[in-house]
N, C-alpha and C positions, 0 to 999 in steps of 0.2 A: 043390732049393729051399734058400734060405738065410733065416734070420731076421736082419734088419738093424734096428738101433736108430738112428733119426734123432733128434738132440737139437736142439731149437730154441735160439736164442740166449738165450731166457728160461729155459732149463732143462726145458721141457716135452719129455717123451720120447714117441716113437711107435715101437712095435715092430711090424714089418711082415714077413710072409712074402713073399719075392720069388722068382719062378720063374727057374730057370736059363735063361740066354740073354737075359734082359732086362738093362737097365743099372740101376745104383743110382738114377739120375735117373728112369727109368720106374717104378721101384718106388715112389718118393715121389710122383710125379705121379698114378699110377694109384690110390694110396690116400689122396690128399687131404692129404698132409703139407705144411703151410705152410713156406715159406722156400726152396722150390725152384721157381723160375719157369719155367725151361726154354723161354725165348722162341724158340730156334731149333729146338726139337723134337728135339734130340740130334745135330745136325750139326756140333758143335764149332765153331760160328760165332758164339758169344757166350759170356759168362761167367756167365749167370744160373742155373747149376746148381752153382756153386762150393760147396765144403764143405772142412772141416778133418778130416783123418784122423789118429787117434792114431798115434804113431810105430811102435808094434809092428805095427799093421795096415798102415801106409804101406809098410813094408819088404817086406811080403808081396804087394803089388800089382805088376802089370806096370808097367814104367817109364813115365814121361811122354814122349810123342812130341813132336816139334818143334812141331806144330800146336797141341796142347793147351798146351804151354809158352807159345806166343805169346798165346793167348787168356787165360791166367792173368794176364797183365800188365794186363788190363782188369778183373779181379775186384776186389771190395771187399776191401781189406786182405789180400792174398795173403801166405802165409808159406811160405817154401822148406821142403821136407821135410814139410809138412803139407797144403798146398793141393792139391786135385784138382778136376777137373770131373767131376761124377758121371756125365755122359753117356758118359764114356770108361772107366768101370769096368764090365765085364761081370760079371754074377752067375753064380757057380758054387757047388757045394756047399762049396768051400773058403772061401767068404766068410761061412759060417754064424757068426753072432755079431759081425759087423762093426759098429762104431760109427761114425756120421757125425755131426759137429758142424756145424751150420749157422751162417753168419756173421750179423752184426747185420742186414745187408741185402744184396741182390743189385743189381748195376748193369750 
């Protein structure tokens, strides 16, 4: 299990325990964290679970695959080296303490 901090665009923090094997998106959705819409349910077919990951954490995550890279082009204000789709980040113990910054809006 990992403790993940989701920070809304307005600065409101949500600290959530997320079980291993779930995605960061599922952790937000299952705990009512606003700002992650997850319209496609985690199929990497939209960009409504977009988030910004701090650089120290970004470097520790698995790389962005081509499908996620394509979908990030549709995200609200994506930033190279920071933007990820949270449906593509699997939770493990190694993610304990992860911080996820949510964008102003999802599209």
